[in-house]
C-alpha positions as CSV (number, residue, x, y, z in Angstrom):
1,X,0.0,0.0,0.0
2,X,1.1,3.6,-0.6
3,X,0.5,6.6,1.6
4,X,-1.5,9.5,0.2
5,X,0.6,12.3,-1.1
6,X,0.5,15.3,-3.4
7,X,3.1,14.1,-5.9
8,X,0.8,14.6,-8.8
9,X,1.2,18.4,-8.3
10,X,-1.0,20.9,-10.1
11,X,-2.7,19.7,-13.3
12,X,-1.4,20.9,-16.6
13,X,-2.4,20.3,-20.1
14,X,-2.5,16.9,-21.8
15,X,-0.6,15.6,-24.8
16,X,-2.2,13.4,-27.4
17,X,-2.2,10.3,-25.1
18,X,-4.1,12.2,-22.4
19,X,-1.0,12.6,-20.2
20,X,-0.2,16.1,-18.9
21,X,2.4,18.3,-20.4
22,X,4.3,20.7,-18.1
23,X,3.3,24.3,-17.7
24,X,-0.2,24.5,-19.1
25,X,-3.6,24.0,-17.6
26,X,-6.4,21.8,-19.0
27,X,-9.5,23.4,-20.4
28,X,-12.7,23.4,-18.4
29,X,-14.2,20.6,-20.5
30,X,-11.2,18.4,-19.8
31,X,-11.4,19.1,-16.1
32,X,-15.1,18.6,-15.9
33,X,-14.8,15.3,-17.7
34,X,-12.0,14.2,-15.4
35,X,-14.1,14.9,-12.3
36,X,-17.0,13.0,-13.7
37,X,-14.7,10.1,-14.5
38,X,-13.6,10.1,-10.8
39,X,-17.1,9.1,-9.9
40,X,-17.0,6.1,-12.3
41,X,-20.5,6.8,-13.8
42,X,-20.7,3.4,-15.5
43,X,-20.5,1.6,-12.2
44,X,-23.0,4.0,-10.7
45,X,-25.5,3.2,-13.4
46,X,-25.5,-0.4,-12.1
47,X,-25.8,0.7,-8.5
48,X,-28.8,2.9,-9.3
49,X,-30.5,0.0,-11.1
50,X,-30.7,-1.8,-7.8
51,X,-32.2,1.2,-6.0
52,X,-35.3,2.3,-7.8
53,X,-36.9,-1.1,-8.2
54,X,-36.6,-1.7,-4.4
55,X,-38.4,1.6,-3.8
56,X,-41.2,0.4,-6.0
57,X,-41.4,-2.9,-4.0
58,X,-41.3,-1.1,-0.7
59,X,-44.1,1.3,-1.8
60,X,-46.1,-1.5,-3.5
61,X,-46.5,0.9,-6.3
62,X,-45.0,4.1,-7.6
63,X,-43.1,6.1,-5.0
64,X,-43.2,9.9,-4.8
65,X,-41.3,11.3,-7.8
66,X,-39.3,13.7,-5.6
67,X,-38.3,10.9,-3.3
68,X,-37.0,8.9,-6.2
69,X,-35.0,11.9,-7.5
70,X,-33.7,12.7,-4.0
71,X,-32.6,9.1,-3.4
72,X,-30.9,8.8,-6.8
73,X,-29.1,12.1,-6.4
74,X,-27.8,11.1,-3.0
75,X,-26.9,7.7,-4.3
76,X,-24.9,9.2,-7.2
77,X,-23.0,11.6,-4.9
78,X,-22.3,8.8,-2.3
79,X,-21.1,6.3,-4.9
80,X,-19.1,9.0,-6.5
81,X,-17.3,9.8,-3.3
82,X,-16.4,6.2,-2.7
83,X,-15.2,5.8,-6.3
84,X,-13.1,8.9,-6.0
85,X,-11.3,7.7,-2.8
86,X,-10.8,4.4,-4.6
87,X,-9.0,6.1,-7.5
88,X,-6.9,8.2,-5.2
89,X,-5.6,5.2,-3.3
90,X,-5.2,2.9,-6.3
91,X,-3.5,5.4,-8.6
92,X,-0.3,3.5,-8.4
93,X,-1.8,0.2,-9.6
94,X,-4.1,1.9,-12.1
95,X,-1.0,3.2,-13.8
96,X,0.2,-0.5,-14.3
97,X,-3.1,-1.7,-15.8
98,X,-4.1,-1.1,-19.4
99,X,-7.8,-0.6,-18.8
100,X,-7.2,1.9,-16.0
101,X,-4.1,3.7,-17.2
102,X,-6.1,6.6,-18.6
103,X,-7.8,7.6,-15.3
104,X,-7.5,11.2,-14.2
105,X,-5.1,10.7,-11.3
106,X,-2.8,8.6,-13.5
107,X,-2.7,11.1,-16.3
108,X,-2.4,14.0,-13.8
109,X,-5.4,15.9,-15.1
110,X,-6.6,16.0,-11.4
111,X,-4.2,16.2,-8.6
112,X,-4.3,14.0,-5.5
113,X,-5.1,16.9,-3.3
114,X,-8.0,18.1,-5.5
115,X,-9.4,14.6,-5.8
116,X,-9.3,14.2,-2.0
117,X,-11.1,17.5,-1.5
118,X,-13.6,16.4,-4.2
119,X,-14.2,13.0,-2.4
120,X,-14.6,14.6,1.0
121,X,-17.0,17.2,-0.4
122,X,-19.1,14.5,-2.1
123,X,-19.2,12.5,1.2
124,X,-20.4,15.5,3.2
125,X,-22.9,16.6,0.6
126,X,-24.4,13.1,0.0
127,X,-24.8,12.5,3.7
128,X,-26.4,15.8,4.4
129,X,-28.6,15.5,1.3
130,X,-29.9,12.1,2.4
131,X,-30.5,13.3,6.0
132,X,-32.4,16.4,4.8
133,X,-34.3,15.2,1.8
134,X,-34.7,11.5,2.4
135,X,-34.2,10.3,6.0
136,X,-31.5,9.7,8.6
137,X,-31.4,6.0,8.2
138,X,-30.7,6.3,4.5
139,X,-28.0,8.9,5.3
140,X,-26.3,6.4,7.7
141,X,-26.5,3.6,5.2
142,X,-25.0,5.8,2.5
143,X,-22.1,6.8,4.7
144,X,-21.5,3.2,5.7
145,X,-21.4,2.3,2.0
146,X,-18.7,4.8,1.4
147,X,-16.6,3.5,4.3
148,X,-17.1,-0.1,3.2
149,X,-15.8,0.6,-0.3
150,X,-13.1,3.2,0.4
151,X,-11.7,1.7,3.5
152,X,-13.0,-1.9,3.7
153,X,-12.4,-2.9,0.1
154,X,-9.9,-0.5,-1.3
155,X,-7.5,-0.2,1.7
156,X,-8.0,-3.4,3.8
157,X,-8.9,-6.1,1.3
158,X,-8.1,-5.4,-2.4
159,X,-4.3,-5.8,-2.1
160,X,-4.2,-8.4,0.6
161,X,-6.7,-11.3,-0.1
162,X,-8.2,-13.2,-2.9
163,X,-11.5,-12.7,-1.1
164,X,-11.3,-8.9,-1.8
165,X,-14.4,-8.6,-3.9
166,X,-16.4,-11.0,-1.9
167,X,-16.4,-9.0,1.3
168,X,-15.6,-5.7,-0.5
169,X,-18.7,-6.2,-2.5
170,X,-20.8,-5.4,0.6
171,X,-20.6,-1.8,-0.4
172,X,-22.3,-2.6,-3.7
173,X,-25.2,-4.3,-1.9
174,X,-26.1,-1.2,0.1
175,X,-28.4,0.5,-2.6
176,X,-31.0,-2.2,-1.9
177,X,-31.2,-1.3,1.7
178,X,-31.1,2.5,0.9
179,X,-33.9,2.2,-1.6
180,X,-36.1,0.4,0.9
181,X,-35.3,2.7,3.8
182,X,-35.9,5.7,1.7
183,X,-39.6,4.7,1.3
184,X,-40.2,3.0,4.7
185,X,-37.7,4.5,7.1
186,X,-36.7,0.9,8.1
187,X,-34.8,-2.1,6.7
188,X,-37.2,-4.9,5.9
189,X,-36.6,-8.6,5.0
190,X,-37.3,-8.2,1.3
191,X,-34.5,-5.6,1.2
192,X,-32.2,-7.9,3.0
193,X,-32.8,-10.7,0.5
194,X,-32.1,-8.4,-2.4
195,X,-28.9,-7.2,-0.5
196,X,-27.9,-10.9,-0.4
197,X,-28.7,-11.4,-4.1
198,X,-26.2,-8.7,-5.0
199,X,-23.7,-10.1,-2.4
200,X,-23.7,-13.5,-4.1
201,X,-23.9,-11.9,-7.6
202,X,-20.7,-9.9,-7.2
203,X,-18.1,-12.7,-7.4
204,X,-19.6,-14.4,-10.5
205,X,-19.9,-10.9,-12.0
206,X,-16.4,-9.7,-11.3
207,X,-14.3,-12.9,-11.4
208,X,-14.9,-13.5,-15.1
209,X,-13.6,-9.9,-15.8
210,X,-10.6,-10.7,-13.6
211,X,-10.0,-13.9,-15.7
212,X,-10.0,-11.9,-18.9
213,X,-7.6,-9.3,-17.4
214,X,-5.5,-11.7,-15.4
215,X,-2.2,-10.3,-16.6
216,X,-3.2,-6.8,-15.7
217,X,-3.9,-7.7,-12.1
218,X,-0.8,-9.8,-11.9
219,X,1.3,-6.9,-13.2
220,X,-0.3,-4.6,-10.6
221,X,0.2,-7.3,-7.9
222,X,-3.4,-7.4,-7.0
223,X,-4.3,-10.9,-5.6
224,X,-7.5,-11.4,-7.5
225,X,-8.7,-15.0,-7.3
226,X,-7.9,-15.8,-11.0
227,X,-4.3,-14.5,-10.4
228,X,-3.7,-16.8,-7.4
229,X,-5.7,-19.9,-8.5
230,X,-6.1,-21.8,-11.7
231,X,-9.2,-21.5,-14.0
232,X,-11.0,-24.7,-12.8
233,X,-10.8,-23.5,-9.2
234,X,-12.2,-20.0,-10.1
235,X,-14.9,-21.5,-12.3
236,X,-16.0,-23.8,-9.5
237,X,-16.3,-20.8,-7.1
238,X,-18.3,-18.9,-9.8
239,X,-20.7,-21.9,-10.0
240,X,-21.2,-22.1,-6.3
241,X,-21.8,-18.3,-5.9
242,X,-24.2,-18.4,-8.9
243,X,-26.3,-21.2,-7.3
244,X,-26.4,-19.2,-4.0
245,X,-27.5,-16.1,-5.9
246,X,-30.3,-17.8,-7.8
247,X,-31.7,-19.7,-4.7
248,X,-31.6,-16.4,-2.7
249,X,-33.5,-14.6,-5.5
250,X,-36.3,-17.2,-5.3
251,X,-36.6,-16.7,-1.6
252,X,-38.0,-13.2,-2.3
253,X,-41.2,-14.8,-3.7
254,X,-42.7,-16.0,-0.4
255,X,-41.1,-13.3,1.7
256,X,-42.0,-10.1,-0.2
257,X,-44.4,-11.7,-1.4
258,X,-43.9,-11.6,-5.2
259,X,-46.3,-12.5,-8.1
260,X,-45.8,-14.7,-11.2
261,X,-44.0,-12.0,-13.2
262,X,-41.0,-11.9,-10.8
263,X,-41.1,-15.7,-10.4
264,X,-40.9,-16.3,-14.1
265,X,-38.1,-13.7,-14.6
266,X,-36.1,-15.0,-11.6
267,X,-36.4,-18.6,-12.8
268,X,-35.6,-18.0,-16.5
269,X,-32.8,-15.4,-16.0
270,X,-31.3,-17.3,-13.1
271,X,-31.4,-20.6,-15.1
272,X,-29.6,-19.0,-18.0
273,X,-27.0,-17.6,-15.5
274,X,-26.4,-21.1,-14.2
275,X,-26.1,-22.5,-17.7
276,X,-23.4,-19.9,-18.5
277,X,-21.6,-20.5,-15.2
278,X,-21.5,-24.3,-15.8
279,X,-20.4,-23.8,-19.4
280,X,-17.4,-21.8,-18.1
281,X,-16.6,-24.5,-15.6
282,X,-16.8,-27.3,-18.2
283,X,-14.4,-25.5,-20.6
284,X,-12.0,-24.6,-17.7
285,X,-12.0,-28.3,-16.5
286,X,-10.9,-29.6,-19.8
287,X,-8.1,-27.1,-20.0
288,X,-9.6,-24.8,-22.6
289,X,-7.8,-21.6,-23.4
290,X,-9.1,-18.2,-22.2
291,X,-10.5,-17.7,-25.7
292,X,-12.4,-20.9,-25.4
293,X,-13.6,-20.1,-21.9
294,X,-15.0,-16.7,-23.0
295,X,-15.3,-15.4,-19.4
296,X,-16.5,-12.0,-20.7
297,X,-19.6,-13.6,-21.9
298,X,-20.7,-14.4,-18.4
299,X,-19.5,-10.9,-17.3
300,X,-21.7,-9.2,-19.8
301,X,-24.7,-11.5,-19.1
302,X,-24.4,-10.9,-15.4
303,X,-25.2,-7.2,-16.0
304,X,-28.2,-8.2,-18.1
305,X,-29.3,-10.6,-15.3
306,X,-29.3,-8.1,-12.5
307,X,-31.1,-5.6,-14.7
308,X,-33.8,-8.0,-15.6
309,X,-34.2,-9.3,-12.1
310,X,-34.6,-5.9,-10.5
311,X,-36.8,-4.7,-13.4
312,X,-39.1,-7.5,-12.4
313,X,-38.8,-6.4,-8.7
314,X,-40.3,-3.1,-9.8
315,X,-42.9,-4.3,-12.3
316,X,-44.4,-7.1,-10.3
317,X,-45.7,-5.1,-7.3
318,X,-46.7,-2.3,-9.7
319,X,-49.0,-4.6,-11.7
320,X,-50.3,-6.8,-8.9
321,X,-50.9,-4.3,-6.2
322,X,-51.4,-1.0,-8.0
323,X,-53.6,-2.4,-10.8
324,X,-55.1,-5.2,-8.7
325,X,-54.1,-8.0,-10.9
């Protein structure tokens, strides 16, 4: 691990590759884009997908529009803070990995000091925002999510254990609890089940990506499971977590309770997930190359799976309770 410092200095302009050149400052568009990049908006899209549907489920219909907007705004600011701290701490390993070498703290478009101020500001603003416009419980859960990701995952786990994304993934589960608490002011069992669905989902979502970029992680000395273990072992773990995820998703049916729309989507999308996970395991067992394994196929489907499942979480109560079907 490396201590935080201000070695990046003041940002200057960039050359053709996106790296700063000495003596000139970036334009406002470059700076704005860099600060947006610090929040990792693509990851936040996925986090928000798991927030709104839970609000529909908690409301058993359509929640107040302002409450949705307030919750999503606070969620973006909160996740953006966590992601910013992650980029600050990981700037050394980001520089060694091809897919992360263009991040703002690597190129120097944003200095370490500026990024830290930005992250702290987002933390304070998101917490206050939730407390004022949503409720105190949601504010506390939001702050906990930042700490889990920025400290628990980034500092304590990522560089020290192959289980980094398993327990570090707890931060990514928090939107389910936040969405429920925003509507009800409490944390109910349906929200806990959806929390666990995302918990089990995270390893079979992220390990295929780690398999595809194994050399990047090895170069950066990040002990991802595919770096430390062979493909058959990783694939076996993916299958186990996938089964846990699908079984947990079905537990929502009696607990929520859910209707036939969610049940059908959960069974079909979950079944396809298991088919893909077992396909990856079969190819890995027979010693197939990474090209034959196609781990990114499962990675991309995992995004579709969670989107479909949580869409059903929203639609099912909307039709069955609001329309009386």
